[in-house]
C-alpha positions in Angstrom: 81.1 -120.4 114.8 79.6 -121.5 118.0 81.7 -118.8 120.0 80.5 -116.2 117.6 76.9 -117.2 118.4 77.3 -117.2 121.9 79.1 -113.8 122.0 76.1 -112.2 119.7 73.6 -114.1 122.2 75.4 -112.6 125.1 75.5 -108.9 123.7 71.9 -109.5 122.8 71.2 -110.7 126.8 72.8 -107.6 128.2 70.9 -105.1 125.6 67.3 -107.2 127.0 68.8 -106.5 130.7 69.0 -102.8 130.1 66.0 -101.9 127.9 64.1 -103.9 130.5 65.3 -102.4 133.6 65.0 -98.7 131.8 61.2 -99.7 131.1 61.0 -100.2 134.7 63.0 -97.5 136.0 60.4 -94.9 136.4 58.3 -97.2 138.9 61.4 -98.5 140.5 62.0 -94.6 141.5 58.6 -94.3 142.6 59.1 -97.1 145.0 62.4 -95.3 146.2 61.5 -92.0 146.9 57.9 -92.4 148.0 57.5 -94.8 151.2 53.9 -95.8 150.6 55.0 -97.5 147.3 58.2 -99.5 148.6 56.5 -102.3 148.3 56.2 -101.7 144.7 59.7 -103.3 144.6 59.1 -107.3 144.9 56.1 -107.2 142.1 58.8 -105.0 139.9 61.1 -107.4 140.5 58.9 -110.3 139.5 57.9 -108.7 136.3 61.3 -107.5 135.2 62.4 -111.4 135.9 59.6 -112.7 133.9 60.0 -110.2 130.9 63.9 -110.9 130.8 63.8 -114.5 130.7 61.0 -114.4 128.4 63.4 -112.2 125.8 66.1 -114.5 126.7 64.3 -117.3 125.3 64.6 -119.0 128.8 61.0 -118.6 129.3 60.8 -122.2 129.6 61.6 -121.6 133.5 60.5 -124.6 135.9 59.6 -123.6 139.4 59.1 -126.2 141.9 57.3 -125.6 145.0 57.1 -128.3 147.8 54.7 -126.2 149.7 52.7 -123.0 149.1 54.7 -119.8 149.9 52.3 -117.9 152.4 52.0 -114.4 151.1 51.3 -112.9 154.7 54.5 -115.2 156.4 57.8 -113.3 156.8 60.6 -115.8 155.8 64.3 -115.9 155.1 65.1 -117.1 151.6 68.3 -119.2 151.5 69.6 -120.1 148.0 73.0 -121.5 146.9 74.8 -119.0 144.7 76.7 -119.9 141.5 75.8 -117.1 138.9 74.7 -113.6 138.5 71.6 -115.0 137.2 70.5 -116.3 140.6 69.3 -112.8 141.5 66.5 -112.5 138.5 66.2 -116.2 139.3 65.0 -115.7 142.7 62.8 -112.8 141.6 60.5 -115.6 139.8 59.0 -116.1 143.0 56.0 -113.8 144.0 56.5 -112.8 147.3 57.3 -109.5 149.2 60.9 -109.5 149.9 64.4 -107.7 149.9 67.7 -109.2 148.9 70.8 -108.7 150.7 74.1 -108.6 148.6 77.4 -107.5 148.4 78.5 -103.8 148.7 80.2 -103.7 145.2 76.9 -104.0 143.5 76.5 -100.3 144.2 79.3 -99.6 141.5 76.8 -100.8 138.7 75.7 -97.5 137.1 72.0 -96.8 137.8 71.1 -100.4 138.3 73.4 -100.3 141.7 71.4 -97.0 142.7 68.0 -98.6 142.6 69.6 -101.9 144.3 71.1 -100.2 147.1 67.9 -98.0 148.0 65.5 -100.9 147.6 67.4 -103.6 148.9 70.4 -104.3 151.6 74.0 -104.3 150.5 76.9 -105.6 152.9 80.7 -105.3 152.8 81.7 -108.5 154.7 85.2 -106.9 155.1 83.7 -104.2 157.3 82.4 -105.1 160.8 80.4 -101.7 160.8 78.7 -102.3 157.4 77.8 -106.0 158.5 76.6 -104.7 161.9 74.3 -102.3 159.8 73.3 -104.7 157.5 71.9 -106.9 160.5 70.1 -104.0 161.6 68.4 -103.1 158.6 67.5 -106.8 157.9 65.6 -106.9 161.1 64.3 -103.5 160.3 62.8 -105.2 156.9 61.3 -108.0 158.9 59.8 -105.9 161.2 58.1 -103.7 158.8 56.5 -107.3 157.2 59.5 -107.9 154.5 61.0 -111.4 153.8 64.7 -111.3 153.0 66.7 -113.1 150.3 70.1 -114.5 151.4 72.9 -116.2 149.5 74.4 -118.0 152.8 77.9 -119.0 151.1 78.5 -115.2 151.0 78.9 -114.7 147.4 80.0 -116.9 144.5 82.8 -118.3 145.9 82.7 -122.0 144.8 85.4 -123.0 142.2 83.6 -126.0 141.4 80.0 -125.4 141.1 77.0 -126.4 142.1 79.1 -127.8 144.9 78.7 -125.2 148.0 81.2 -123.5 150.1 80.7 -123.2 154.0 77.5 -121.1 155.0 77.9 -118.3 156.8 75.8 -118.2 160.2 74.3 -114.7 159.8 70.7 -115.5 158.1 70.6 -118.6 160.5 70.9 -116.3 163.6 68.7 -113.8 162.5 65.9 -116.6 161.6 66.3 -117.9 165.3 66.4 -114.6 167.2 63.2 -113.5 165.2 61.6 -117.0 165.1 60.7 -116.7 161.6 61.4 -119.7 159.2 63.9 -120.3 156.2 63.0 -121.4 152.9 65.8 -123.3 151.5 65.8 -122.8 147.7 67.9 -125.1 145.1 69.1 -123.5 141.9 71.1 -126.3 140.0 72.1 -125.0 136.5 72.5 -121.2 136.4 76.4 -121.9 136.5 76.1 -123.4 133.3 73.8 -120.5 131.8 76.1 -117.7 133.1 79.4 -119.0 134.3 80.9 -116.8 136.9 84.2 -117.4 135.4 83.0 -115.9 132.0 80.4 -113.4 133.6 79.5 -111.6 130.3 79.1 -115.0 128.0 75.3 -116.2 128.1 74.3 -119.7 127.2 71.0 -120.8 126.0 69.0 -123.1 128.0 66.3 -123.4 130.9 66.4 -122.1 134.3 65.2 -124.2 137.1 64.5 -123.4 140.7 63.1 -125.5 143.7 61.4 -123.9 146.5 61.5 -126.2 149.5 59.6 -126.5 152.6 59.8 -123.7 155.2 62.0 -125.0 158.3 61.6 -123.4 161.7 64.1 -122.6 164.2 63.5 -125.4 166.9 65.2 -123.2 169.8 66.8 -120.0 170.4 70.4 -120.4 171.4 73.5 -121.5 169.4 72.8 -125.0 168.9 69.5 -123.9 167.4 71.4 -121.9 165.1 73.7 -124.6 164.1 71.0 -127.4 163.7 68.9 -125.0 161.4 72.0 -124.1 159.2 72.9 -128.1 158.9 69.1 -128.5 157.9 69.1 -125.9 155.1 72.3 -126.8 153.8 71.4 -130.6 153.7 67.9 -129.9 151.8 69.9 -127.8 149.1 72.8 -130.6 148.6 70.3 -133.4 148.6 68.0 -132.0 145.9 71.4 -131.1 143.8 72.4 -135.0 144.4 68.9 -136.2 143.6 68.4 -134.3 140.0 71.9 -135.5 138.9 73.3 -131.8 139.0 76.6 -132.7 140.0 77.1 -134.7 136.9 75.7 -131.3 134.8 72.9 -132.2 132.3 
């Protein structure tokens, strides 16, 4: 019986995702094709995330901010990544940012088109793609956007929420551009939407911890390594502090 209920809930969740996206699609298209409206993407993501979680009965979301996010400051937001639910979860943060994600997302019908035009996609197996995405991230930052990274490079952990090694790209950009990184801890999404069962939703509560911004302390390779270590330590400490490794 439980399996049947989870299947029904999962189908319902997929419908909610599609219907809310289609309702907002005209506004996303406006942001894509009319350059002055490009900045609409971030508030649309926020609205979409709020509506999506509300109709999934995940509206008891808990957002914890260690300090206020400055709307005028450019950041790199770096979050641990265990579930496809992480993208709308980060969308709950009100800020003008673009996501960087896997090139395979482009294959998702319609949604992939929107995502590829408003955000930044990278094929990590292609040196050219990695270079082009690097340039696009810098361009976005220079235009005043913040950027959201999942520094593990994808949903790669076989034992979430334990994390795999962080890739250094986002930290090197932070050092080169001298902008701060905001660590983000998402402790339980791997339970709500497991990567091993990506179409099976579970009811529960979304929780997200937005930590204090960490500024680079230099401009060399040592500064990159130190920044990466600090960000990882913040996320790991929060996961341990709230008992995420033991589940809930």
